[in-house]
N, C-alpha and C positions, 0 to 999 in steps of 0.2 A: 634664670632660664636654664632648662636642662640641656638644650642644644646650643652649642657655640655658633659663631657666625659661619656662613656658608663655606668659606674657604677652609676653615678648620674642620667643619663637618665632612667636606670632601676628603680632607686629609685622613680623617678617621677611616673612611671607606678604603682609601689607598693603604692604610696601615693594616687593615684586616687582611687584605690581599697580600700585602708585604709579609705578614706573619706566615701566611700559607707558603709563599714562594721561598721564604728563608728556609723553611723545612725541606725544600727541594734543592736548595743550594743557590737559588737566584730569585730575584724579584722580577715578575713579568712586567713588561712595559704596558701601560694602560692604553685603553682605546681613546681616552681623553687625556689632555695634557696633565702631567703629574702636578699635584698640589704640593704645598710646603710639607716637607717630611717631618713627622712628629717622632723625633728620635727616642723619646721616652717610651713610646709604644713599640717601636721596632726592636727595642732591646728586651722585650718580654721573653720569658722562657719558652723555647720552642718544644712542642710535643708533636708526636706523629701518630699515624694510625687512623682507623676508621672513624673513631669518635672525633678526633681532631679535624678530619676532613669535613664531617658534618657540622662541627662547631664553626669552622671557618666559613662554610657555605651559609650558615645561619647569620653570621656577622655581616657577610657581604650583602645579604638580602636586607638585613635590618638597617644598615648604615647607608645604603645607596639612595640616590634620588630617583624616584619613579620605581617601577616594578622590575626587579632584577633577580634572577635565580642563577645559581652556579653549581658546577661540579668541580671539585678540587682534588688534587693528588693526595693519596694517603701517606706517601713517603717518597723519598727520592727515587725517581724513575718508575713509580708505581701508580698508575691511574686505576680507578676503581674497577674498570671493565677492560676486556681485551680490545675494545674498539671504541673510538670516541662517540660514534653515533649511538652505540649500545649504552654508553654512560648517559648520554643526553636524554634517552627515552625514560630515565628515572625522574626527570623534571616534569612537573605537572604541565599539561598543555602541549607537550612534545611527543610526537609519534614518529616512528621511523619506517622507511622502506628497506627491505632486505634484498641483498643480491648474493648468491652463492652461500646462503645461510648466515651472512654477516650484515650488520647494519651499514647502510650506505648514505641515504639522504633523509632529511628531516622535514616533517610537517609541523608547524607551530600554530596552535589555536585554529585549526582548520584551514590554514593557508599553506599551500603546497611548496615544495622545495625551491621552485623558481623564484618565489617571492619572499624568501628569507635570505638576508644578506650575511655573508660570512667574512669576517675580518681576521687577519693574523697580526696580532699586536697593533690593532687599530687601522690596518691597511686592507683595502678591498682586495680580495683574492680572485684570481681567474679560475675558470672551471672548464674542463673538457672531458668528454667520454664518448665511447662508441657502444652503441646498442648491439643487438643481435645481428643487425645488417648495416645500418647507417650510423653516421655521427649523430649524437643525441640532440644537438641544437639547444641544449638546456643551459641555463645560467646556474643551475644548482651545483653546489660544491659536493663532491663525493668524499665523505669522511673515510671511506675504506682506503683511500690513497695515503693517508697520514697515520703513522704509527703513534701510539699513545705515550710511549716512554718519555719523549722529550717535552710533553705538554704539562704545564703547571696547573692550568685552570681553564675551564670553559665558562664564559659568562653569557647569559641569555637575557638581553634587554627587550622586555615585552612592551614597554612604552617608548614613544618616540622622543628624541632629543634633537635640538637644533644642531648640535655639534657632530652628530653621527652622519656618516655618508648615507645617501638615499638608496633605496632598493629593498629594504626589509619591511614588508607590510605585516607579516606574522611576527617577526622578531629580527633583531640584529644580534648575531652570534660572534663573540670575540674569543679567539684562541690565544692563550697567553703562553709564552715560552721564556727561557732563562735569560737573565741579565746579570753578569758576574759581579759588577761593582756594588750591587746592592747586598752582597754577602761578604763577610770579612775573613773567610777562611777557605782553605782548599777543600773541595768536595770531589770525590771520585767514587764511582761504583760500576760494577759490571754485572749483567744478568744473563742467564741462559734459561732456555725453556724448551721443553719437548711437547709437541702437539700431536694428538691422535684424533682423527675425525672418523666417526663410525660410518658416515656416508660413503667413505672410500671402500668400506667392506662390502657395500651393496652394489658394487660394480664388477663387471667381468675383469679377469686378470689382464686382458689385453688393453683395458682402458685405465685401470687404477694405477696409482703410484705408490710410493713407499708409505706404509702406515704411520710411521713416526717421522716427523719433520722437525728441524731445529729453528730456534730463534735466538739471536744474540744481540744484546744492546749494551751500550756504555755511555756514561756521562762523566765529564770532567769539567770542573770550574775552578779557577784560581785567580788571585789578584797579586799584584806586586807588593813588596814590603811597604812601600810608601802609599799604597792604596790608589795609585794614579792609573795603573793599567790593569785590565781584566780580560780574561779569555774564557769562553765557555764552548765546549764541543760536545755535541750529542750525536750518537749514531746508532742505527739498528738495521739488522738484516733479518727478515722473517720469511720463512717458507711454509706453505701449507698445501697439502694434497687433500682434495675432497671431491664432492660431486653431488648430483641430485638426479632422481629419476622422476619422469613426468609423463602423465597422460594429458593429452591436449587436443582440442579442436582448434589447432593453431591457425588454420585458414579462415576460421570464423563460421558463423551461421547465417543463412539467408532468412529474411523475415518477410512474411506474406500476410495479406488479409485472407480471411477464411473463404471468401468467394472469388479469390483471384485465380487467374489462369495464366501461368507464365513459366519460364524455364525454372525448373526446380520445384514447382508446386505439386501437391499430391492430387490425385484425380478428384474431380467434382462428383457429387452424387449422380449416378446414372452412367458415368463414364467407365470404360474398362479399368478394372483394378480397384474401383471404389469399394467393392465387397471385402477387400483385404485390409480395410481401415477400421480399427476399433476406437470408439469414442472420438469420431471425427470432429475437428474444431468447427464451431458454429460459424456461419457466414460473417458475423460481426466480430469474431475473435481475431487476434493476431496469433500466428504460429511460426515456429522456427524450425528450420531443417539444417542438419549438419552438412558441411561440405566435405569433411573427412574426419577421421579419428586416427591419432598417431600416438605412439609411445616412443620416448627417447631416454637413453642412458647417457648421462653427461658427466664427464670427469674433467677436473681442472687442476692445474698447478699454479698457485699464486706465489710470486716472489716479490716481496716489498722491501725496498731499500730507502731509508730515511737518514738525513743528516742535517745538522745545523751548526754553523760556526758564528760566534759572536765575538767581536773585538770592541773594547771600550777604552776610552782615554779621557781622563779628567785632569786637564792641565792646571786648573784652579778649582776651588771648591764649588763655584757657582756655574761652571760650564762642564757639560758632559757630551762627548761625541761617541756615537755608537754606529758601527758598521756590521751588518749581518747578512748571511747568505743561508737560505733554507732550500733544501733539495729533497724531493721525494720521487720515487719511481716505483710503479706498480705494474709488473708484468703478469699477464694472465694467459696461459696456454691451455686450451680446452680441446677435448675430443668428444664426439657425439656419434652414437649409433641409433638409428631410427627404424621403426616399422610402422607402416600406415596403409590405410585404404581410403582412396578418394571415391566419393559417391558420384555416379554419373547421371542421377535423376531419371533413371529408366524405370521399368516395372518394379514396384515396391509393395511391401506390406508394413503396417505400422500401428502402434497403439499410443494414445495421447493422454496427457493430463487435462484437467478441466481448464477452460478459459478464465478470464478474458485473454490471458497469454498462455497458449498451449505449447507444451514442449513434448517431444517424443519420449515415451518410456522405452520403447524399442523402435528401431528403424531398420528395415531389411531390404536389400536389393538383390535381385537375381539377374544373371547375364546369360545370353543365348550361348548354346554350345559352340557355334561357329565364331563367336566373338567374345571370349572371356576377357575380363578386365585384368589389371595388373595387381600383384601384391608388391607394394612399393617399400623399398628400404633405402636408407641413405647413410652415408658416412661423412662426417664433417670435421674439419680442423679449424679452430679459431686461434689466432695469435695476436694479442694487442699489448701495447705498452703505453701507459699513462705516465707522463713526466711533468713534474711541477718544479719550477725554479723561481726564487724570489731574492733579489738583492736590494738592500735598502740602506739608507743613511739617515741618522737622526741627530739633530743638534738641539740641546736643551740649555737655556741660559736663564738664570735667575738674575735679571738685570738690577733689581732692587728688592727691598722687603715687600713692596707692593706689586711689582711687575715681574711676570715670568713669561718667557717666549720659547717657542719650539718650532723647528722646521723639520719636516719629515718627507722623504721622497723614496720611491721604490720603482723598480722595473721587475715585473713578474710575468711569467708565462706558464701556460698549461697546454700540453701537447699530447694528443692521442693519435696513434697510428698503428700500422701493421707491425707485428713482430714475428713474422713467419714468411718463408719464401713463397707461400701460397696466398699471400694477402692477409687481410684481417679476418676473412671468413670465406672458407671454401667448402663446397659440397659436391659430392658425387652421388647422383641418383642411380639406384640399382633396382631392377624389377624382375619378376618372373610372371609371365602372362598366362596364368592358369587359375585366376580367381573366378569361381562360378557363382559365388554369393558373398555378401558381406552384411553383417548385422551389428548394430551398436545398441548396447543396453545402458540407458542413462537412469535407471530406476534407483540407483544408489549413488553415493557421493563419488565413487570411483567408477568411471565409465569402462565398459568391457566390450572389446571388439572380438567378434567371431567371424571367421572366414571359412567358406567351403571351397575346396580345390577341385578342379576338373583334372582328370587323368591321374597323375602321380600324387597321392595324398601325403606322401612323405616330404613334399617340397624339395625335390632333388636339386642339388647345386648345379646340375648341368643345365638348368633352365635360366640361370641368372645371367644378366648382362647389364652393362652400364647404359643408362638412358640419358636423362638430362644432367647437366652440370653447371655450376656457377662458381666463379672465382672472383670474389668481391674485394675491393680495396677502399677502405674508408679512412678519412683523415679529418682531424679537427685541431685547431690551434686558437687559443684565446690569450691575448696579451693586454696587460694593463700597465700604463705609465701614469703615475699619480704623484702629485706634489701638494703638500698641505702646510700652511703656515697658521699657527694658532697662538693665542695669547691669553693670559689671565691677569686681571688687574683687581687688586683689593681696594674697594672704594672706602670702606669703613669697617668697624668692628663687626658689623652685622650684614654686610653686603659685598658683592663681588660681581665682576663682569668678565665673561668669556667672549672671545671674538676670533674670527678666522676666515681665511679664503682658501680655495683649493681648485685644482685643475686635474681632470682625469681624462685620459684618452684610452679607449678600449677598442681593440681590433679583434675581429672574430672571422675565422675562415673555416668553412666546412667543404669537403670535397669527396667525390665518390667516382669510382670506376668499376665496371662489371664486365667480365668476360663470361657470357652465358650461351650455352648451346641448348636449344629447346627441343631436342628429339626425345621428349618424354614418352613417346610411343615406342622407343627403342633405338639405340645408337649402336652400330656394329651388330654382331651376332653373338648368341650365347657361346658358340664354339670358340670365340676369340679369348675366352677367359677360362683358364684351367680350373677344374673343380677344387684343386688344392688351395686356391685363393680364399675359399669360403669356409668359415668354421661354424658348424652348427651349434646353436645355443637355445636355451629355453627361457622365454620371457618371464614366466611366472616366478622363477627363483629370484628375480630382482624387484618384484613388486609384492612379495609376500606380506609385507607390513601393511599394505594398502588395500588389498583386493577385497576383503570381506567375504560374504557368503556366496557371491556369484563368480568366484574365481575359476570355477570348473569350466565356464563357457569361454574362457580366454583362448584366442588363437595363440598357441604356445611356441611354435617352431619358427625361428628366424635365424639369420646368419650375421656373424661378425666378420670383419676383414681388416686388413692393414691398408690404410689409405694410400700410402706410397706405392705399395705393390699393385693395387687395382688401378691407380692412376697410370703407372708405367705400362700396364697391360692395355689400357685404353689408348695411350699414345702409340704403342706398337701397332694396335689394330688400325689406327687412323693413318699412321705413317707421319704424324705431325703432332706437336704439342700445342697447336694453335688454340684449342679450346680449354686447355688445362694449365694455363699460367695466368697470373693476375696481370692487370695493366696498371702502369703508373702514369698513364696519360688520362688525367681526370676529366671525364666528360661532364660531370656536374661540379661546379666550382663557384661557391658563393662567399663573397667577401663584404663584410659590413664593418663600418667604423662609427663609433659614438664619441663625440667630443662634449664634455660637460665642464661647465664652470660653476662655482658655488661660492657663497658667502654666508656667514651666520653671525648672529650676535645673541647673547644669552645673559640674562640678568638674574642673580640670585639674592634673596633677602630673607633674614631671620627676624621674627618679632614674637611678641607674646600678647595674646588676647585671652586671658584666663589660663591658657595652656600654651606651651611653646609651639610655634608654627614656623614653617618656612615655605617658600615658593620659588620656583625657577621658571622664568618666562623667556621664550626664545623665538626667533624667526630665522628661517633658512631659505635662501634663494637658490634655485637650481635651474640651469639652462642647458639643454641638450640638443645637439644637431646629429642627425642620422644620415649616413650615405651608404648605399648598398649597390654592389655590382654582382651580377649572377651570370655564370656561364652554364647554359643548359642545352642539352642536345635537342635537335629538331627531329621529330618523328616523320619518316618518309613513307611508311607503309605498315600494314597489319597482316600478319601471317597466322593462319589457323594451323596449329602444330600437333594437336591431339584432340581427343574428344571434348575436353573441357579446358584446353590450354590455348592461349593466343600469345604471340610474340610481337612486340612493337619493334619495327625496323628503324634504327636510329642513324641519322646522318650527321653532318657537321654541326658543331655547336657554335653559339655566338653569345656575346655579353650584352646584357641590358643593365641600365642604371636607373635607380629611383632614390628619392631623398625625402626627408621629413625633419621637423623640429618641434620642440615644445619647451615651455618654461613654467615654473611654479613657484609660488611663495608659500612656505609651509610653516604655520605657527605651531607652537607647543607650550604647554604649561603643566608643571608638576607641583602639587600642593600636598603637604602632610601636616598632621597635628599629632603631638605626643601627649595622649590623654593621661598617661601615667608612666612610671618607669617600665611598665610591662605592656602597655597597650598603645598601638599606633594605628592611625587611619591615613589613607592616601586617596587622592583623586587626581586623575590626569586626563588631559585632552591633547591630542596631537594629530597632525596630518602627515601621511607618508605616501610615497609612490612606489609602485612595483613595475619594473620595465618588462615588456613582452620578451618571450624567448626569441632566440636568434632566427629560428625557422619562420616565425611570424612576420619578421621585418625584413626578410631577404627578398630580393626581386626575382623576376623570371617565372615563367610558367613551365611546370614539369608535368608531362603526361606519364603516369606511373604504371597503369595496367589496362587491360581490356578483357572483357568477358562477353558472353553471348548477349547480355542485355545492355551493353554499353561499357564505356571506360571511365576512368577517373583521373584526376590531376589536381594540382594545387599551385597557388601563387602566393607570394608574400606581400606585405603591405608596410613599407617603412614609415608611412604617415600615421601609423597607429599611435594613439595616446597611451601613456602608461596607466595602470590602474591607480586610482586615487582613493585612499582610505582615510576616513575621519574616525579616529579611535577614541573611545571613551572607556576609562578604567576606574574602578573603585576597589579598594581592598581594606580589610581590617586584619590586624596581626596581634597576636597575644603571645608574648615571650614570658612564659610562666615559670620557667626554671632553667638552670644551666643546661645548655644543649637541647632545650625543648621549646617548642612553639606550636601554635596552630594558626592557620590563616585561611581567610575566605576572600576570593577575588571574583569580581563580576566584570565582564567586558562586553563591549559592543563595537563592531566595525561596520560602518556604513561605506560600502565600496561602490564606486561608479567606474564606468568605462570597462566593465567586464568584457573580455575578449571572447567572441564566439566566431562561428564560421558562417559565411553566406555562400551559397552555391549558385552557379549559373550553368546553363548548357552551352557547350561550344562544339562546333564542327570544324576542326582544323582543316585548312584548305587541302584538298586532294586526298584525304584519308577516307577510304571506303572499307566496309566490312564484308567478308564473303557470306556472312549469315544473312539469309534472305535474298541473296543475289541470284543471278541467272543460273549458275551451276547448282546452287543449293536447291532452288525451286525445281530444277529438272530432276534432281535425285528424289525429291518428294513425289514428283509425278510418276516416278518409276517404282512406286510402292514402298518407299522408305517412310516410316512414320516421321511426323514433323519434328519430334523431339529425340529421335534415335540418331544421335550424333555419329555413332560408329558406322551405321549403315550408310549415312549420307557421305561421310568421308571416304569410305571404301569405294562407293560408286564414283565419286569425283576423281580420286587418285588413280583408279584403274581405267577410267574412261578418257581422261584428259592429261595424262602424264606428259610433260614436256611442252604443254601449250596452256594459254590462258592463265598463267601464273601458278600452274600446278607442277610440283616437283615431287616425284615419288623416289624415296631414297632407299627402299628395300622393303622387307617383310618381317613381321615378328614371328615368334615360334609357332603361332597358330595360322600363319598364312595371310594375316591381315596386312594390307599395305601401310607403309610408314611414309611420312613426308609432310610437305607444307602446301597450303592453299592460300594464295595471296588475294587480297581484295583488289578488284579491277574497276576500271572506269565503267560507270553505269550501275555498279553495285550500290546498295544503300550507303548513304553517308554515315561515317562513324561518329557517334555522338559521345561526348565526354562531359562528365559532371566535374566542373572546376570549382574547387573550394578556395576561399580566401578569408583570412581573418579580418574581422571588423569589430570596432567598439560598439557594444550593444547595451544591454540593460544594466541597471543598478540594483543592488540588493544588500543585505546585511548579514553579518555573522554575529551571533551572540552566544555567550557561554559563561560558565562558572568553573572555578578551580578551587578545590579544597585540599589543604596540606596539613599534615600533622607529623611532628617529629618528637619523639620522647626517649629520654635516657633514664633508665631505672636506677637513679641515684649513683652509687659507686659500685653497683653489682657488676658492671661491665656489659649488661644487656641493654638493648635499645631497639627501637623500630622507627620506621618512616613509612608513611602511606600518603597517597594522593589520589584524587579522582578528578577527571575533567569531563564536563558535559558541554557539548557544542551543538548548535543548530543554525540552519541557514535556509532562506527561501530558495536558494539556487539548487533545487533538486532536479534530478532527471525524471522525466515522465516516461515510463516504460511503454505506455500506450501510444506515444507520439512518434511517428516515423520521420519527422523532420529534424533538421539540425537544431541542437539545443545548447543553451548556456547552462552549465551545471558546475558546481564546485567540486573539484577533485580533492581527495584526501581527507574530507570532513568525517571525523569519527570521535566517539567517546573513547577514553583511555583511562587506565588506572595502574598503579604500582603499589607493591607491598614489599618492604625490605626489613628483615630482621637480622640483628647482628649481636655478637658477643666478642669481647676483647679484654685481655689482661696483659701482663708483662710478657707472656710467652706465646699465648695462643690467640687466634682470632678466627671468627667464622661469620659468614654472611650468606644468607639465602634470599633470593630476590625473585619476585614474580611480576611480569609485565604483561598487560592485556591491552589489546586494541580492538575496538569494535569494527563491524563491517563498514566499508567505505567504498565510494565510487572511485575507481582507479583509472578509468578511461571512458571517453564517450564515443570512441570509434574502434571497438574491438574487432568488428567484422572486416578484416582486411580486404577480402574479395567479394563480400556481399553487401547487403544494406548496412549502413553504419548503425551501431548499437552500443549499449553500455557494457562495461566490465565492472563487476563488484568483487572486491577482495573480501573474503569472509573473515569473521572475527578470529583472532589468533592470540593465544596465550603461551608464555614460555617461562619455565623455571630455570634459574641459574644458581650455582653454588660456588662459594670460594672459602678455602680453609688456609690459614697461615700459621707458621711456627717460626719464632725467633730463637735461633740457636744461641746467639749472643748478640752483642751490639752491632757486630759487623755482618754476620751471616744470617740470612732468613730464607725460608722455603715457603712455597705457595702452591696450592692445588686448586684448579678451577674446573668446573663441569658446566657446560652450556647446553641449553635445550634438553634438560633432564627428562622432560615429559615426552621427548621424541615427537614433537608436534609436526603436523603436515599443514600445508597451505593450499587453499582452494579458491578459485576465481570462477564466477558464473556470470551469465548474461541476464537478459530480461527476466528469465524464470530460473528458479533454483536448479532445475534439472538441466539447464542449458550450460553444461560444463564448458569452460574455456581452458582452465589449467588446474591440474591437481599435482602438487609437487611434494615429493618426499625427500627430506635431507637426512639428518641424523644427529646424534649427540656428538659433542666435541669436548675433549679432555685436554688439560694442560698442566704440566708439572714444571715448576720454575724454582730457580735458586738465584739469590742476589747477594753480592758481597760488596760492602762499602769499605774503601781504603782509608 
């Protein structure tokens, strides 16, 4: 037989990884219990560099049970890419999401980040993050929080195994770090790096930071003279300044049928204004109308601190005790400056693409001289800190030649919260009320906003004033306490048994508070703000890379300002800071706990039927109980605060509690046959589950917003079942030369319990809307057009100030009244669409992965390439306006890597491409729910290395060499949602080994 018995075979796999980690100064602890160590293999000569990294990855794939791909470090403290996620995207079937120009979360084989399980040395890792406003509620691990210097290897297990924790439908990803007793010598190195980000150059001086930022890292590993004690210490501090500039319809698009008449629709044939429509959508078409168009300049400073301490003690040869602590902290401080125009859906002219989904090529609104609209600007400060800590203990005992036992336990937390005195996200809205017209051109990829001004065409700073403001405070904490007991028993020369039990308790908390004043029509007076606060700037200079041929139409003049200074002026004008400080009294507070118990047994057998074969058969039992409590605010009223803005008046909050439970028996089988010394085929079947995200299983109803045509809200469902995937895999692998192979993998995932949303209409007791009420109808009877919100508000505020829920707070620069109009008893009941997650349809994902890796003999040249093709029936139907199940993140992808390496020099050029994919099914925040598609994106990266001597080496990296831009669209290509421009990034590094 070519293959030895299972336990020895598993040992070979461990040895391949051990060879890798020895080159890093330590062997990584495995995700599965370590098998018997094959000392003869571990004593092999250690080589380093790009080729050795690829060779070790090849051995990992070849020797593993099931389908496993990996990325390994090239040398001590040197992972192949600047970011773990960016390294993982080189693996076939793996695609990444980017944040601030860096890889952050991964999609594997079309399965999104929430359903890929991330382990650290075999332990389930917690995850937390804060989005642009709220805590993410996601289970997905953000690889941007973890520096790559202390990581030895990443393993991606694409087929299920009974011994693996549950939660990874797409893959289980294991991050391996240092273990000092597996190396017999002292290892130490220090690295320094300078980073330059071109995106920083595309920002105003008032926003951008230092162009050059430092990174420092160090690794130390040592063992005592008798080999009984070991210590490993890894640390890094990294700082980066960068940014991105973005054009967006951030508030979303409203979607209508061609014959519909509603708030926001264009005139029907024969109605006033119909003659100003070119190529009007047909009655059977859908068409989309933008709610606004905005530009933002975004600067960030990211400071990432990582550290790990490992202590090991081996009192006797067969017992090893390990205690480790891992710490990571990622602080992100951001500043944003915005210019936008919100459309009021008044008199307009427009031109349209052809249906069945028509999008505007141009959309223009004009405003009456006595009621010009606002030119809106905003300044924002974001300050968040993500902190991860994990403390664990591991006891491994080889009780006999046949029996090995292991106990592992850890306490790990991930916490995200505010790192600014202004909360996690604070915004000051600033406007000047002299917009006579606004036009958006969506005919090219970059949308262009044109604004016509009434009165002073130079946009004088004397017109500027603070309008609305929001000081948000978000918090998320995820805690995992896990204990695992595992064993391995050798039954015979050709068979072995693995077994184990485990208990996991996961606690998740998300909380939110918001201090928001909604005087978007004007707060205080322009005279309250000295002209010296505002610095004139030209927008076009920051979008020159993106504008294209239609840049001459861009409204170019806007203002920058210091957030602290304008905030101080607003406080002075108010005489109070009531509206301009965050609250730490969380009005939304959701707490969910999952308790899981598990047991598994797994049998492995080698035999020969003409050719060597082996199989591993396993069963895993998993039981989970879910308990959720939610503190949500009660809404007591609705105020109409500006032409198209409403505010929900919130009262006291109260807790509600819900619960659920489920259990599963999950079988798995891996089979392989070695047809020759070079050819191997594999087949696998396994069942896995993927748990819903935290937002889906949290209790309580939250009313989130209200508009003219109704409001929206959401509710969680702790009784949701997890997704259940039945996975089929087949692969053929051809290892035709040293460091070279080709493989083809076919896979299919039959997934049930897909989570969708069901909606119902609710009319919370006592809530009424002023739209269509007595005062509204009276204004219409006094010759205000039905859809002319400005006219109707002016009439009500001037006629009923101080009575019937009407409060006039002042006048804007054009004499229009400002204030609030509250819904009254007798007004129409406010209707809200409440969405809740439910288990719905079943469908499948199928795909193919092709890999080739080739080393050109001893020339030093080599290449690696892969392509992944994926398909699913869970597609979004753009012509359907109802809630839909659709698979997010499904896309084809490919990689091409070429390299050269000799004793002194190394070079690597890499191209990564990801096809278009559905990134959201609810992109229209304030309008009808609709899809968001992230368009295809490709990126070139370059790395050059020079070894001065055995101790000192230098490295240069250039990322995003092609200066790619990212674009997201809705139902139609012209329906721009986001167009984002970042920049190239350069790094110069030196590393010295002691």
